[in-house]
Structures are given as structure tokens and as C-alpha cells.
N, C-alpha and C positions, 0 to 999 in steps of 0.2 A: 757626396755628388763627386761624380767623377767631374772631367774637364767640360769635354761634348754636353753635358746633361745643363750642366750649366751654360754653357752656348747655348740649348734650347731653350733655356727658364728665360733665359735674358732677350731675344727676337720676340716674344708671345708677349712681354711686359710694355704692351700701349702705353702713353704717361696721356694724361689732358690735356697738356702743354701743344705735344707732338699731334695727337688730331685740329687742335683748332688752328696752327703754326702750317698745316697743311691744309688749312678752307680759305685762309691767307695767301695761298699759291694757291689756288684758283681760281679764290673771289677778293680779293685784291682791295677793288672795287664798291662791293657790295655791301650794305647799308648790316652792320654790324648792333652799334649797342645807338639806341634813343636818351637822352640821359634826362633826368626831372625835370630839367628846364629848356628840353627839346631841342637841343645837342647832339648832332647825331655823327656819329661814327664810323665812316666804313672799317673793313677790316684790315685796313693795312694800318692805319692811324689808332686803332687800336692797340693791337699784336707793336706796334712802337710805342706804346705809355703802356704797355706790359711788361718789354720789355725795359724799360728803365726803370719800371720799381723796382724789378730785378738786379739789377743791377744795386743802385741805390740801400735794397734790403741786404746785398752781400757787403758789401759796403760794413752794415750795424755789427759785422762777423754774423749774421746768420747762415747756417747749418742744415745740408736736408736729417728730415724728422725731428727741426727746432720748431716749437708753434708761437703761431705770433692771433694775438686776441683781435678783433671788432667789436668797438658798440659806435653802433650806424645803422641810422634810419637807409629807405632801402636808396642809395645812388650811383656812377657807374663806377666809383674807385671801391666799392665790396668784390666787382664782377674781376674791375682790375688785380685785387691782390690774389683776389685763389686762383686766376688764372699765371699772377705771377710765383706763388709756391709752390702750383704742379711743374711750374717752368724749375726752378729751383729744387727741390722735394722740400718744402716744408710742408709746412698744416695752420690751415685759418682751423680759430675756436671762435666759431659764429657768439658772441653773446646776447640772449637777451634782455632787449633794454626796457619790457617790461618790467622786469623782476625787479624787487626791492636792492637796496645797493646793499645786503647782509647776505638775500640770497645769491645777485651778481656775484659780491667777494668768495662762496662757497666755489662756482664755477671760472672764477679765475686760481686759486691758490689747489682746484681739484687740476689741474695741466702746467701750472707755471709759464706761463709767456716766457719767452725773451722780449717780446715784443706787444704794444698795446697801440693802435691804431681808433682814434675818437673822435666823434666833432659837436661842434658846439652845444646840441640838443641836449646833450645828455653830460655835458661840466661837470652838474654839481656833483651829481648821481657818482662819477667817473674818479673826482676830483675827494672822495667819500670817502672813496679806496681805497684797504691803504694796501701798498706798489711798495716792491722793494726790489733793487736792481734789476728793472723793469725799463724798457726804452717807450719812450711813448714820440707817438706822432700825432697832430690834430690835420685831420683834412679840410681843404680849401684851400684860403694861398698858400699858408706850409708848407702841407703836401706841396702844391701847382710847383711854388719854387721851391723845394726839395727835387722834385721831379726833373724840370730844368737845367737841373741843374749837373747830368748821371748820365755818360751813352747806353746806347742800345747793350745790353746784354749778347753775348754772338756767342754762347760755350753752347754745349751740349745743351736737355733736358738732365734733368737729374732726379725728376720724377717718376714709381715707377709702378705699374700693374697695380699690383698690391700694398702699394707702402699709400697711409693712410693723405688728405689729402684735404678730408673739414670732418669738424668733431660738429653736431652737433646737439644739445641738448636737448631730454627725455624729460620726463617726472617721472621719478623712483617710487617703491612701495610703500621705501620706508621714509618719502616725502621729500629726499632731497636730489636735484638733478645727477641725473647719470647723461658721463659724455658721451654720445655711437658716434663710430669713430667707421666716416664714409671713403673708401680708397678711390681708386685712378677704376681698378676695374670695375666695381659697380656706378659708378660715374657714368661709367663707358654703357654699361647694360640694361643701366634706367633709359639711355637714351637711344639704343637699340628694342628696347620694349614699345617705347612714346611711337617711332617711327615705322616698327611694325603692327600693335596692335592698334591706329590711330592714326598710322596716315602720315602725320607731323613729320613736315619735308623743310629744306631751306627755305622754301618762299613762305612759311611761315614767322609773325612775329611775336613773341611771349609779352603778353603785359604783364612785369614785376610787382606789382602792387601787396600781396602778403609779404611780410617782412622775410629780409635777406636770411633771422636765423630759424626757418623754418624751412621744408627738407620744399614743399610746394612752390617755393623759389627759389633757391638753390639749386636742386635740380635739375628742372626747368631750363631755366639762366644757363648752365651750365653745358647742358647737353645739347640747347638751340646753337650752341659757339661750336660745338665742336661735329655738328652736321653738319651747315653755311650756310645756316639760319640767324633774326637778328631779335634783341630782345630792348622791350621797350620801360624805363623803369618805372616806376608812379609812388610818388611817398602818401603808403597807406589807401586802403577803399573809399576811394575819390571820384565816383562815381561819374562826372562830369567829365574828367580826364581821361577814364576807362572807353565812356564815351568815342571821345575824340578820334580814340585811336582807333576801335572799332569801324570807324567813320575813311578809316585812313587804309587800314593795312589788312594783308589777311591775316586772321589772330591764328596763333599752333590753338592754342589752350586756354579759357580763360576760365580762373578759377574761380568760382563762389563756394561761397559758406554758408552753415547757416546763421542768423543776424544778421545776415549784410543784406539776404535777396529781395523784402521788400521793400524796403528805398530805393531800391536800384530797379524794379520794376514801376514804384512811384513815379522817377526819371521820363524811364519811357515809358512812360503810357505821356509825360509831359507834349511832348515830339513824336514822330516815330523817325523810326534810323533807320534810312538804307547803307546795311553796312554790306562792306565788300563778302570774308568771309571766314567763317568762326571753324573750324574742325569740331571740336568736340569742349563742353564748358562742363561745368560745376563740380561737386564733388558729396560727399558722405554722405547721399540722397536719407540715405535711410533718418535722417535727424529735420527733416527738411518738410514743412508741411508737401502735402501731394498739389495741394489746386498748386501752392507757388514755381510748382514744379514746370504743371501745365499752362501757366501764364506766362512763365519766360520765357522756355520751350518755344513759349506760340511767336512771344514777341522777338528771340532773335533769330529763330527757325533754325536752331540749334538743337539734335537732343543732348540728354543730362547725362553724365556720367553715373554708373551705380556701381560708388568705385569702394576699397575696403582695402588698405595699406597702408601702410605705417614708415615714420622713421625709417624704420633698422631693415625695412624690407624694400621700400624704393613703392611704386605704383600695387605690386602681387602682393597678396596673392589670391586675390578674386576681385580684380579691377578691369572685366574682360566687359562687362553689358554695357548696353547703353537704355534708354528712358526714351523711344521713340517722342515727334513734337507733339504737344499739344494732350498726351495719352492725361488719364488720370486715376485710369481704373486696371494698373501697374503690379506686376511687381516685384518686389525686393530678390530675389532667389536675387544668387552669381553666380560665375561664368569663372571658372577657375581660369587665372590669368595664364601669358605664356610662357617662356623662359622661368616655368621653375617648378617643383615636382615639391607635393599638401600629403597631409595627414593627418587622424585627428584620432587621438589618444586619449584614455581616460589618466586618472588622479598619476597608478605605476609606469606610465608609460607603453601602457599596449593599447594597437587600435583599438577601435571602437568599429560596429558592425555601418552597414551603409544603412541609414535614415536617424540613427539613434547620434549621439552631442558628444563631442570633446575639445581639449584644446585641440586650438592651428599647428602643429611642427614645419617647417619649410626650409628648404633648401632652393638655391638659384645660384646667378652674376649677381643680380640686382640684390645681395644680401652682405650686411653694414658687414665691419672686421674687429666687436665684440667693445663696449666700453670701455671707457680710457680708466686706467689703474683702476682694475678691476674687478682681479682670479677670481676671486669669493664666486662672485655675479656669472660672469662667464662660463667658469665650468659649472653652472647649475643651467644657465640657459642656453646655452649646449650641447647639455648632458645626448649621449649616442649620435652624437654629429648630426642631430638638427634643432638647428633653431626655436624653442620657446617660447611663441608671438602669447600665448596670455593671456589670447582671444577663444570664447567655445563658438563655434562651430558647428554643422553637420552637414553633407554630404546628401543632396536629395537621390533616389534611385533615378528622375529623369534626367540627372549627372550637376546636375545647378546647386550649389552651396550656400544657404542659408547662416546668419551670421547671430548669434542668438544671444547671448551677453559679453560684459568685459569680466575674464575669470578674475580680476582683480580688483574691479570697482570701478573704473575708473573713469571718468567725468570731461565727455566733448563739449565744450562748451562756448561756439564759436568758432571753430576751428583748434580749440588751446586745446591740451591734456591738460587735466586734475586730478589726483587722485588725490581720494580724501584722507590720508592719513596725513596729508604734510599739513591741514584744518588741522585735524583733531590733533594733532600733538600741540599746537598751538593754543588751540582750548581746554587742552589736557595741564598745562600750563602752571592753567587760573589753582589759585590757593583753595576760592571754592567751590574747584567742578569736580565731582565722580564720577563722573562719564561723558564720555567726547564720542557720540554718533555722526561721521555724516553722508549724505545718502546720495541719488543724485533724485531732479527735478525736470520734468518735460518742461518744454518750455517752447514757444511757436517762433522767439526773436531768436535764440540762442542756440537751439536743439536740445541742451540737457543745462540745467543751471544746480550748482552744488548747495545742500537746505541744512542747517546742522542743528540736532537736537544735544542737548549737554541735561543732568540732573545735575543739581547740586547742594550743598550741604544743609542750605534751610530759603525754601521758598518763599522766606520773601522780602528772601534778599535778591530776588529774580533781575528789579531792573536795573539795578546798580549791579550786578557781577554783568550782566549783560553789554552796558556803556565799555565798560574795559574790555570786555573780550573783542567785542567790534575795535574799539581803539588800538589793543596788542596786534590781531589781526591786521589792520592796516597802516599798521609799523610796520610790522615782518612779510607779507605775504602781496605779492600785487595783482592788483585789481580785481583781475577779473580774475581770482581764486578765491575771493571775498562770498559769503555766504550769500541768496538769495536773503533772506532770514536766519537770525540764531529760538529759536525752539524748547521751552522748559517741559519736559517730558523728569514727573516721576520716575525710580530707577524698577522698581516693580513694577512698571509699566514695561519697561522693554522685552519685546517680543525677543523670547530667547529658545534652542533647541535644547535639545533633552542632556546638552557636553556643555550648557553656558555658553555656548558664539550667539549671537547677534540677530535671530532675521533680517540678512534688510530687506528684501524685497515685501516683510510684512510693514516696515518700518515704512518703506515706502511708500505702501497705503495708506498710512496713517498720516504719512505727510502727504498726501494728495487732499485724504480730507478736511483738514488742517488750512490747507490753502483756498485751497476752492470755499469758503465758509470766512477767513477770517482777512485774507491777499485775493492782493491782482494777477493777473497772471504773467506770469515770469517773464 
């Protein structure tokens, strides 16, 4: 590359930090962040904290592309760290605190951070993780005292457009988490998408209640600050806190997920809410009962987002549809999102005809930059210059898109991703288990729940084996991944294809019949 090409490339490589600072220069006194305790920071105040943290991190020897992990509940320091890393070119590894110690250890080992920030709430888990030559900083008073000793960093932004900014973990088909790399470019494009597609603007406040290790909060938190909006942190899904926010502020996007809407409706029914404005609300409409969507849209006078996106792609490829207020007889067909190109292919990567189902392939500026330290997986999933989402969809003659199924049998439970393999691996480790199958079961509360079937060497031992399996799962997997039930099945009764593969759709039918007879609705 000659010098002029390098200069041209550099001039187009905007960083998240630069866009944030440009908002400060225009709106220094405007509200930027509302912390969980109600403390409000304007843009000038929040930038000063970010620049002090930048100096602190540099004093520890953090260099561009170094990784800093964080194990924390939602709080303003989380966004401070992301913005400081954007400024100095470092990378934030957002660790899912719901994972077990064993799973968290894997996530830490995968990225090898130079520094870890943590809070007292997860001290027990954190202290069980084996750390070697890693600097640690505890959030709270220790963090504040450290921050107060540093001057503002006045240097240039060291992060650039294609540089990684955040690593978000997403479950893999092998059962081990993969670290999805989200660049400055992707965050900027995701913010632009929300502006164009939903009309989100600088007047909106984003209630960040979903964990910041999720794209649902991190995308919109970062996006809000680079367009001049504000972020209100909520420590988990707390209806009363969220209702207080929607009564006081214009809301940009109110994230709602399966398993939470029912209780939220009950709180809203106790006392009518006079809200200011909500631009858009919802997520994952496919997994939520239509009666709930009709009721929540009526109570909040806001349409519901008929979305289909991912950690890897952001809200695209098909989150352009809205379900009208009070509607009960609506279609879940979606429209292709702005700023992306998609196509549907068969198992040989040949594009299927209109009306036929195929795996969704994706291109666009909101796309992530591959998985951390996973060359083999990246070569496979980006083959042909397209990202293979692993989701099966169909384009209809009228131009709409239908989601058919998750190619790798992904289970979405209450907003969390669960792959059967990670549960099956633990079940199969038991000496008495001959075969283990985990499938999804429809759940009114969670959208979907995992349910396990095992075949064991001696059927008379099932009760004992079942208890041991549950103990193993409780020790090794996060709570939301634990199966709703473990059922006993004879190996010969497992439905298979002519090639011997388990026919999971038939297993799911079997499970539904058993649950109806012997269990309550999950």
C-alpha cells in the first residue's frame, strides 16, 4: 500500500471515542449517564472520568490491542471502561457473570487479559478463577480513589475504525463460548442503523437493564453516547425502576425479552403509567405469546419490534418490522434490514430459489470481525466472503422474510443463547449414560427451555443417575442453561434417520407429549 492509500485509509477510520468527544464539544452540559444510584453525569463530567481512566490504564502499561476483562453488574464504570478503551485503543472482554467459575475461567484463558476489573458482588467467583500475571482493580471506593489521582489523558485517540473494541461471548456449537469481536466500525454502523431504522435520536434515553455483556445493552449504550443521547443504568430487570424511567424521560429503545413481559404487565396494571415517549420496544417477538405483545403495546402505547439479529450482526438482518399497538392477528414475517445484504443458501452454499428455505448469509458494516483466536471457525463461517449465520430463513414472494429454525439447534431462553451440545457434553461424561439428547421445549415464560433425554446402562438406576446428573450440571453450568427436566428414554426408542442421525423434531414431539402428561408448563 502506497503512502496516499495509507492516508486515505486513516482518514476514514473513525473511532467511537472521537465521536463521543465530538458530542461533548456540542452538548457538554447535556445528560449523558444516569447511574444505578440515580447520580447523573453530563457529557463533560463523563468525558473527564473517561480520560482519567485512560490515564490510569496507560499507567499500568496498557497498550493498543491489549485486553481488559470486566466482571461486573450494570453500572456507569462499565461504559467508562468501554469509552476509555476506545480512546487508548484497548479491548474490553465483557465476561458473563452468570457463568460458572469453570466457564468464566475458559473465557479469561481465551483472551489472556492484561488487567481485570471486578466488583464485590462476584468476588467469590472471581477469587476462584486462576489468574497469572494479571493486574486487578476492584470497582467501588478503590476504583474511585485510583481515578482521583490521575490527570485527564490529552493524547489522540489510539483506536481506529477496524480495531477491536469489545469482545462479547456467544455460545458455540461445541458448547464452549466464542469471543465475538466488535470493532469501532461495527458499533458506529449499529448506531446509524438505529437512527435510520427507528428514528432514535439525541433526545432519547436508553434504559440499560440487560447485562452489559449482552449486545442488547452494550450496542445501545455505546451508540447512545456517539449520537448525543443518554444511558440510564438499571441493575437487572427491575420493573419499578424501569417504570420510573419511562415516566421521566423520552425512551429510545425499551428492551423486552421472553420471561419478563408477564411480570412487567402485572406491574403496569397496578397503576396506569403516564409515559413521556418510547420510540420502540421489544425483541424476539417470535418467542413471545401474541396476547402478551398485544397487552404490552396497549399499556405502553408503543409498537413492538419484530426483530431478528445476533451478537455477530447487530440488529440486522431482519429487524425492520413493527407489530402495531393492540394487534393480536399479526404476521411474524420480517423485512430485510437497512445497511446489509443477505442471501439464503443450501448446504453447498448455492443460493436457493424464492420461497425455499436456506441458511442466511450476511454482509454489511454492522458485522463483527470474527471470533477471537478461532482461525478454523472463522475460515469456515466466513467462507466465500459471507458470514454464515447458521439460521434457516425463507424469502417470500412479497419480499418478506420468515425465520424457520436455528440450523445448529440453538435454544433461546429468556434472551440467553443455549446450545444443546454444552449440556449433552456434561450428561455424556457420566459413566452410566449411553446417549444424551437435549432439545428445546416451548415455554410461555421463557420462550424456549432446554429439556434432556438420556439413555442409561441400567434403567433401574435412573433416579440415582438423574440426581448425579443434576448435581454435575449445577456445578458446571450457569443456572439458565439447566434443563427443565431430565427424562429417561430407551436407546432403541430414539427416532433416527436411515443414516442413524437423531431426528430432533420427532424427539421434541415426544417430549411435548410427556410434559403435558407428567409436568407443569415450563
